[in-house]
VEXDREN-2710 file (C-alpha; in Angstrom, 1 decimal):
% VEXDREN-2710
k/r/px/py/pz
1/MET/13.1/20.1/-26.8
2/ALA/13.5/18.2/-23.8
3/ASP/16.7/16.5/-23.3
4/LEU/16.5/12.8/-24.1
5/TYR/20.2/12.2/-22.8
6/SER/20.4/9.0/-20.9
7/ASN/22.9/7.4/-18.4
8/LEU/22.5/3.9/-17.0
9/ALA/25.1/3.4/-14.3
10/GLY/27.4/5.2/-16.3
11/ILE/26.7/4.0/-19.9
12/SER/25.5/6.9/-21.7
13/SER/23.4/7.3/-24.8
14/PRO/21.6/10.2/-26.6
15/ASN/18.4/8.8/-26.1
16/PRO/17.0/5.9/-23.7
17/PHE/16.2/3.7/-26.6
18/TRP/18.3/0.6/-27.0
19/LEU/17.5/-2.4/-29.1
20/ALA/17.6/-5.5/-26.9
21/SER/19.8/-8.7/-27.2
22/ALA/17.8/-10.3/-30.2
23/PRO/18.1/-10.9/-33.8
24/PRO/18.2/-7.2/-34.6
25/THR/21.4/-7.0/-33.1
26/ASN/23.1/-10.0/-34.9
27/SER/25.7/-8.1/-37.0
28/GLY/27.5/-5.0/-37.1
29/TYR/25.5/-4.0/-40.6
30/GLN/22.5/-4.5/-38.4
31/VAL/23.4/-2.4/-35.4
32/GLN/24.9/0.3/-37.7
33/ARG/21.6/0.7/-39.6
34/ALA/20.0/0.9/-36.3
35/PHE/22.3/3.9/-35.1
36/GLU/21.6/5.4/-38.4
37/ALA/17.7/5.4/-37.9
38/GLY/18.2/6.7/-34.2
39/TRP/18.6/4.2/-31.6
40/GLY/20.6/5.2/-28.4
41/GLY/21.9/2.0/-27.9
42/ALA/22.0/-1.7/-28.7
43/VAL/22.7/-4.9/-26.9
44/TRP/24.7/-7.2/-29.2
45/LYS/23.1/-10.5/-29.5
46/THR/24.7/-12.9/-27.2
47/LEU/28.0/-13.9/-27.4
48/GLY/29.5/-17.4/-26.3
49/GLU/30.0/-21.0/-27.0
50/PRO/30.1/-21.7/-30.5
51/ILE/26.2/-22.5/-31.6
52/ILE/24.3/-24.3/-34.3
53/ASN/20.7/-22.8/-34.6
54/SER/17.7/-24.2/-35.8
55/THR/15.5/-23.2/-38.9
56/SER/11.2/-22.4/-38.3
57/ARG/12.7/-21.1/-35.2
58/PHE/9.9/-18.3/-34.6
59/ALA/6.1/-18.1/-34.3
60/ALA/3.5/-15.4/-33.3
61/VAL/0.3/-14.9/-31.5
62/HIS/-2.4/-12.7/-33.7
63/PHE/-5.4/-12.0/-32.1
64/ASN/-8.4/-10.1/-33.1
65/GLY/-6.9/-9.0/-36.2
66/GLN/-3.7/-7.8/-34.7
67/ARG/-0.6/-9.2/-36.1
68/VAL/2.1/-10.5/-33.6
69/ALA/0.5/-9.5/-30.6
70/GLY/2.7/-12.1/-29.1
71/PHE/6.1/-13.3/-30.4
72/ASN/7.6/-16.9/-29.8
73/ASN/10.9/-18.1/-30.5
74/ILE/13.5/-21.1/-29.9
75/GLU/16.4/-19.1/-31.5
76/LEU/19.7/-19.5/-29.2
77/ILE/22.6/-17.1/-28.7
78/SER/24.7/-16.0/-31.7
79/ASP/25.7/-18.8/-34.1
80/ARG/28.7/-16.5/-35.8
81/PRO/31.9/-17.1/-34.6
82/LEU/33.2/-14.6/-31.8
83/GLU/36.1/-13.0/-33.7
84/THR/33.7/-11.9/-36.1
85/ASN/31.4/-10.2/-33.9
86/LEU/34.3/-8.8/-32.0
87/ARG/35.6/-7.2/-35.1
88/GLU/31.8/-5.8/-36.2
89/ILE/31.8/-4.6/-32.7
90/GLU/35.1/-2.5/-33.0
91/GLU/34.5/-1.5/-36.0
92/THR/30.5/0.0/-35.2
93/LYS/32.1/1.6/-32.1
94/LYS/34.5/3.3/-33.9
95/ARG/31.8/4.8/-36.4
96/PHE/29.1/5.7/-33.5
97/PRO/31.3/6.6/-30.7
98/ASP/28.4/8.2/-28.8
99/HIS/25.9/5.5/-28.8
100/ALA/26.2/2.7/-26.7
101/ILE/27.5/-0.7/-27.2
102/ILE/26.8/-3.3/-24.6
103/ALA/27.9/-7.2/-25.1
104/SER/25.4/-9.9/-23.9
105/LEU/27.2/-12.4/-22.9
106/MET/26.3/-16.4/-21.6
107/VAL/29.0/-19.0/-20.8
108/GLU/29.3/-21.8/-18.6
109/PRO/28.8/-21.2/-14.9
110/LYS/32.7/-21.4/-14.4
111/GLN/34.9/-18.7/-13.2
112/ASP/37.7/-18.9/-15.9
113/LYS/35.0/-18.9/-18.8
114/TRP/33.6/-15.7/-17.4
115/HIS/37.1/-13.6/-17.2
116/GLU/37.9/-15.1/-20.4
117/ILE/34.9/-13.6/-22.3
118/VAL/35.1/-10.5/-20.3
119/LYS/38.5/-9.7/-21.0
120/LYS/37.8/-10.6/-25.2
121/VAL/34.9/-8.2/-25.6
122/GLU/36.1/-5.3/-23.4
123/ALA/39.1/-5.0/-25.5
124/VAL/37.3/-4.6/-28.7
125/GLY/35.6/-1.0/-26.8
126/VAL/32.3/-2.0/-25.5
127/ASP/30.6/0.3/-23.2
128/GLY/29.2/-2.2/-20.9
129/LEU/28.3/-5.8/-20.3
130/GLU/24.9/-7.7/-20.1
131/LEU/25.0/-10.9/-18.6
132/ASN/22.4/-13.2/-19.9
133/PHE/20.6/-15.4/-17.3
134/GLY/17.1/-15.2/-19.0
135/CYS/17.3/-17.4/-22.2
136/PRO/14.5/-20.3/-21.4
137/HIS/15.3/-22.8/-24.0
138/GLY/18.3/-24.6/-25.6
139/MET/20.6/-22.8/-23.6
140/ALA/19.0/-23.5/-20.1
141/GLU/19.4/-27.4/-21.0
142/ARG/23.1/-26.8/-20.7
143/GLY/22.9/-25.2/-17.7
144/MET/23.0/-21.7/-18.8
145/GLY/20.8/-18.9/-19.4
146/ALA/17.4/-19.3/-17.1
147/ALA/19.1/-22.6/-15.5
148/SER/21.5/-20.1/-13.9
149/GLY/19.1/-17.1/-13.3
150/GLN/16.4/-19.1/-11.6
151/VAL/19.2/-20.0/-8.4
152/PRO/19.9/-17.0/-6.6
153/GLU/23.4/-18.2/-5.7
154/LEU/24.5/-18.6/-9.4
155/VAL/23.2/-15.1/-10.3
156/GLN/25.3/-14.0/-7.1
157/LYS/28.5/-15.9/-7.8
158/GLN/28.6/-15.4/-11.6
159/THR/28.1/-11.7/-11.3
160/GLU/30.6/-11.8/-8.7
161/TRP/33.1/-13.5/-11.1
162/VAL/32.5/-10.9/-13.9
163/LYS/33.0/-7.9/-11.5
164/GLU/36.8/-9.5/-10.4
165/VAL/37.8/-8.7/-13.8
166/ALA/35.2/-6.3/-15.6
167/GLN/36.4/-2.6/-16.5
168/THR/33.1/-1.4/-17.9
169/PRO/29.4/-1.4/-16.0
170/VAL/27.9/-4.9/-15.7
171/ILE/24.2/-5.3/-16.2
172/VAL/22.2/-8.5/-15.2
173/LYS/19.4/-9.6/-17.3
174/LEU/16.9/-11.6/-15.2
175/THR/14.7/-14.2/-16.0
176/PRO/10.8/-13.8/-15.5
177/ASN/10.4/-17.5/-15.2
178/ILE/10.9/-17.5/-11.3
179/THR/8.1/-17.1/-8.4
180/ASP/9.9/-13.8/-7.2
181/ILE/12.1/-12.0/-9.7
182/THR/13.1/-9.8/-6.6
183/VAL/15.0/-12.4/-5.4
184/THR/17.3/-12.9/-7.9
185/ALA/17.6/-9.2/-8.2
186/GLU/18.7/-8.7/-4.9
187/SER/21.3/-11.7/-5.5
188/ALA/22.7/-9.8/-8.6
189/VAL/23.0/-6.7/-6.6
190/GLN/24.9/-8.7/-3.6
191/GLY/27.3/-9.9/-6.5
192/GLY/28.2/-6.2/-7.7
193/ALA/26.0/-5.5/-10.5
194/ASP/25.6/-1.8/-11.3
195/ALA/22.3/-2.4/-13.0
196/ILE/19.6/-5.0/-13.9
197/SER/17.8/-5.5/-16.7
198/LEU/14.4/-7.4/-17.0
199/ILE/12.4/-9.2/-18.2
200/ASN/13.8/-11.9/-20.5
201/THR/11.4/-13.9/-22.3
202/ILE/8.7/-15.9/-20.8
203/ASN/8.6/-20.0/-21.3
204/SER/5.8/-20.4/-23.7
205/LEU/4.3/-22.8/-27.0
206/ALA/2.9/-20.6/-29.2
207/GLY/0.4/-23.1/-30.8
208/VAL/-0.5/-26.2/-32.1
209/ASP/-1.8/-26.7/-35.6
210/ILE/-5.3/-28.2/-35.3
211/HIS/-5.3/-29.7/-38.9
212/SER/-2.0/-31.3/-38.7
213/TRP/-1.3/-31.6/-35.0
214/GLN/1.7/-30.2/-35.2
215/THR/3.1/-27.8/-32.7
216/VAL/4.0/-24.0/-34.0
217/PRO/6.9/-23.8/-34.7
218/ASN/8.2/-27.1/-35.1
219/VAL/11.6/-28.5/-36.5
220/ASP/11.3/-31.4/-38.8
221/GLY/7.9/-32.6/-36.9
222/LEU/8.9/-31.7/-33.7
223/GLY/8.3/-28.7/-31.2
224/THR/9.9/-27.5/-27.8
225/HIS/9.2/-24.6/-25.7
226/GLY/10.2/-21.2/-26.6
227/GLY/10.6/-17.5/-25.3
228/TYR/7.6/-15.5/-25.4
229/CYS/7.8/-11.6/-25.8
230/GLY/6.2/-8.7/-28.0
231/PRO/3.2/-6.6/-26.5
232/ALA/1.1/-9.4/-24.8
233/VAL/4.0/-9.8/-22.0
234/LYS/3.7/-5.8/-21.2
235/PRO/1.8/-6.1/-18.1
236/ILE/4.1/-8.9/-16.7
237/ALA/7.0/-6.6/-17.3
238/LEU/5.6/-3.7/-15.8
239/HIS/4.7/-6.0/-12.8
240/MET/8.3/-7.4/-12.4
241/LEU/9.9/-3.9/-12.8
242/GLY/7.4/-2.3/-10.3
243/ASP/8.6/-4.8/-8.2
244/CYS/12.4/-4.5/-8.2
245/ALA/12.2/-0.9/-8.3
246/ARG/10.3/-0.4/-5.0
247/ASN/12.3/-3.2/-3.1
248/PRO/14.8/-1.1/-1.0
249/ARG/17.2/-3.8/-1.3
250/VAL/17.5/-3.4/-5.0
251/THR/19.6/-0.4/-5.1
252/VAL/20.7/-0.1/-8.7
253/PRO/19.3/1.4/-11.8
254/ILE/16.9/-0.9/-14.0
255/SER/16.7/-1.2/-17.8
256/GLY/13.3/-2.0/-18.7
257/ILE/12.1/-4.8/-21.2
258/GLY/9.0/-6.3/-22.1
259/GLY/6.7/-5.4/-25.1
260/ILE/7.5/-2.1/-25.7
261/ALA/5.9/-0.9/-28.8
262/ASN/5.8/2.8/-28.8
263/TRP/6.9/5.9/-26.8
264/GLN/3.7/5.8/-24.8
265/ASN/4.8/2.0/-23.3
266/ALA/8.6/3.6/-23.0
267/VAL/7.1/6.3/-20.8
268/GLU/5.0/3.6/-18.7
269/PHE/8.3/1.6/-18.1
270/LEU/10.1/4.8/-17.0
271/LEU/7.4/6.0/-14.7
272/MET/7.5/2.2/-13.0
273/GLY/11.2/2.7/-12.5
274/ALA/13.3/2.0/-15.5
275/THR/16.1/4.8/-16.5
276/ASN/16.3/3.3/-20.2
277/VAL/14.3/0.8/-22.1
278/GLN/14.9/-2.0/-24.5
279/VAL/12.8/-2.8/-27.7
280/CYS/13.1/-6.2/-29.6
281/THR/9.8/-7.2/-31.0
282/ALA/8.5/-4.0/-32.4
283/ALA/11.7/-3.6/-34.3
284/MET/11.2/-7.1/-35.9
285/HIS/7.7/-6.3/-36.4
286/HIS/8.1/-3.1/-38.2
287/GLY/11.8/-2.1/-38.9
288/PHE/14.4/0.1/-37.5
289/ARG/12.8/3.3/-38.1
290/ILE/10.0/3.0/-35.7
291/VAL/12.8/4.7/-32.9
292/GLU/11.7/8.3/-35.2
293/ASP/8.1/8.3/-33.7
294/MET/9.4/6.8/-30.4
295/ILE/11.9/9.9/-30.0
296/ASP/9.4/12.5/-31.2
297/GLY/6.5/11.4/-29.2
298/LEU/8.6/11.0/-26.0
299/SER/10.2/14.3/-26.8
300/THR/6.7/16.0/-27.3
301/TYR/5.2/14.5/-24.0
302/LEU/8.4/15.8/-21.9
303/ASP/7.6/19.5/-23.3
304/ASP/3.7/19.1/-22.8
305/LYS/4.5/18.0/-19.3
306/GLY/6.9/20.8/-18.6
307/LEU/10.1/18.7/-17.7
308/SER/13.4/19.4/-18.9
309/SER/15.0/15.9/-19.2
310/VAL/13.6/12.2/-19.8
311/ARG/15.2/11.6/-16.4
312/ASP/12.7/13.7/-14.6
313/LEU/10.4/10.7/-15.5
314/THR/12.2/7.6/-13.9
315/GLY/10.4/6.4/-10.8
316/LYS/7.8/8.8/-10.6
317/SER/5.1/6.2/-10.3
318/ILE/6.3/3.7/-7.8
319/GLN/5.2/5.0/-5.0
320/ARG/1.3/4.7/-6.6
321/TYR/2.5/1.1/-7.0
322/SER/1.6/-1.0/-3.7
323/ASP/0.4/-4.3/-2.2
324/TRP/-3.3/-5.2/-2.2
325/GLY/-3.6/-4.5/1.6
326/ASN/-2.8/-1.0/1.0
327/VAL/-5.9/0.0/-1.0
328/ASN/-8.4/2.1/0.4
329/LEU/-11.3/-0.4/0.6
330/ASN/-13.9/2.5/1.5
331/HIS/-12.7/4.0/-2.1
332/GLN/-16.0/3.8/-4.4
333/VAL/-16.7/4.5/-8.4
334/VAL/-19.5/3.6/-10.1
335/ALA/-20.3/3.8/-13.9
336/SER/-21.9/6.5/-15.7
337/ILE/-23.3/5.9/-19.0
338/HIS/-23.8/8.9/-21.4
339/THR/-26.9/8.3/-23.3
340/ASP/-25.7/11.0/-26.0
341/VAL/-22.5/9.0/-26.8
342/CYS/-24.1/5.5/-26.4
343/ILE/-24.6/3.5/-29.7
344/ASN/-27.0/1.0/-27.7
345/CYS/-24.9/-2.0/-28.9
346/ASN/-25.9/-3.5/-25.4
347/LYS/-22.2/-4.9/-25.0
348/CYS/-21.8/-3.6/-21.5
349/HIS/-25.4/-4.5/-20.4
350/ILE/-24.6/-8.2/-21.7
351/SER/-21.2/-8.5/-20.2
352/CYS/-22.6/-6.9/-16.7
353/GLU/-25.7/-9.0/-16.8
354/ASP/-24.0/-12.3/-17.3
355/THR/-20.5/-11.9/-15.8
356/ALA/-20.4/-9.1/-13.3
357/HIS/-23.3/-7.6/-11.1
358/GLN/-26.3/-7.1/-13.0
359/CYS/-26.4/-3.4/-12.4
360/ILE/-27.0/-1.8/-16.1
361/GLU/-30.8/-1.9/-17.0
362/ARG/-32.2/-1.1/-20.2
363/PHE/-35.0/1.4/-20.4
364/VAL/-37.3/3.2/-23.3
365/ASP/-37.8/7.0/-23.3
366/GLU/-41.1/8.8/-24.3
367/LYS/-40.1/8.6/-27.6
368/GLY/-39.7/4.9/-27.6
369/ALA/-35.9/5.2/-28.0
370/PRO/-34.1/2.5/-26.0
371/TYR/-31.5/3.5/-23.5
372/LEU/-29.3/2.1/-20.6
373/LYS/-28.7/3.3/-17.2
374/VAL/-26.5/2.2/-14.5
375/ASN/-28.1/1.4/-10.8
376/GLU/-25.4/2.7/-8.8
377/ASP/-26.9/1.0/-5.5
378/GLU/-25.8/-2.4/-7.1
379/CYS/-22.9/-0.9/-9.2
380/VAL/-19.4/-2.7/-7.6
381/GLY/-17.2/-0.3/-9.9
382/CYS/-15.6/-3.3/-11.3
383/ASN/-14.6/-1.4/-14.6
384/LEU/-16.1/-4.3/-16.7
385/CYS/-18.6/-2.3/-18.9
386/SER/-15.9/0.4/-19.4
387/ILE/-13.5/-1.9/-20.5
388/VAL/-15.8/-3.8/-23.0
389/CYS/-17.7/-0.9/-24.4
390/PRO/-16.4/0.1/-27.9
391/VAL/-17.1/3.7/-28.0
392/ASP/-14.5/6.1/-26.2
393/GLY/-16.4/8.1/-24.2
394/ALA/-19.4/6.4/-23.5
395/ILE/-19.1/5.1/-20.3
396/ASP/-17.1/6.6/-17.4
397/MET/-16.1/5.4/-13.7
398/VAL/-16.8/8.5/-11.5
399/VAL/-16.1/8.4/-7.8
400/LYS/-18.8/8.2/-5.5
401/GLU/-18.5/10.3/-2.3
402/ASN/-19.4/8.2/0.6
403/GLY/-18.3/9.8/3.6
404/LEU/-16.1/7.0/4.9
405/PRO/-12.2/7.6/5.7
406/PRO/-9.8/5.8/4.4
407/MET/-9.6/2.3/5.1
408/SER/-7.0/-0.6/3.6
409/TRP/-7.1/-4.3/4.6
410/ASN/-3.7/-3.6/6.7
411/ASP/-5.5/-1.1/8.7
412/ARG/-8.8/-3.3/9.4
413/GLN/-6.5/-6.1/10.7
414/SER/-4.5/-3.6/12.6
415/SER/-7.7/-2.1/13.9
416/LEU/-9.4/-5.5/15.0
417/ALA/-5.8/-6.9/16.8
418/SER/-6.1/-3.6/19.1
419/MET/-9.7/-4.3/20.1
420/LYS/-8.5/-7.7/21.5
421/SER/-7.7/-7.5/25.0
422/PRO/-5.2/-10.0/26.3
423/GLN/-7.2/-12.9/28.7
424/SER/-6.6/-11.9/32.4
END
């Protein structure tokens, strides 16, 4: 079997699957249950100043029969006394010495506050620290969380304060509620971060009840924005992960977070530059034992690929992720419909006819049976037909050789510039 051992900036764990700082890591009882189930590490629910949480704090977005396609919460950091959390962290670490325990921290942007809490949590034996610069609600209104994470100077300065006293690796957790996450990633690195983690939750409102006109969720008739996570945010997380992983100024390992629900998702994050992954919503939806399938699936995948270690996956797709200006504009694919598999639902024809390029035509064969065929001269290879088709294998996108050399937009612009001669 392939080796699943993971090491993120000096924090080791038996596998790359960690629980993210969230309700599943709220207590020693929960984290110990998680380790018994097989999780390699856990980021303890964020510790900070005394907190009072609201009730009616979760909501979900269900789509087309799928429960919890997206998840929204207005919960704040731990509302349990710091001393209680510290005692349970120490007990859990003694019971599970080979599993990673990382303390998520959030305090006011004051040097003495950071020094004080770092010393307290490291005294009970944590393996690392994660600075929560991402919480988009509640704490942000108090100048913490995303309010700090959206200001590069504050990210750098607070990271520096922590590094002044920290004896364990420091991970900086970044907010996606920003124009360019690489800016704050660079600031974290400049502040001395040993690793970064991303993404935290996205500003959101889960919905509005069209009968009562109340927001979802609401607290005694009043709603507020919350943090969005779950499967729906995976594409956003992958994009931000890829941008950081290919940035030459982000020189630290990355813990990937955002919509990871199975081992296949985890592989995507590893390929796009993550050293390990953190999971929350999927565990809340299905329980801690989902990690068993994640471990088995990843092990089998690595064996099938002939890889000896999970570490061999990290970053293998980064070079394939680039700016639009670098893609080959002379590359051409066209749709090909396999009539022996097609069920003639006409979904592809309708989508193409109404919203794409009108290149799928309907015919009747000599026996009077209807069939669909692509007019390759009109097909632009947009992929829409294959996306909406309900039958696997009925439509393929195939490369059409056109004899043209590769040419990107950047190549084109360079060529045009070189053709312009200076005025005499």
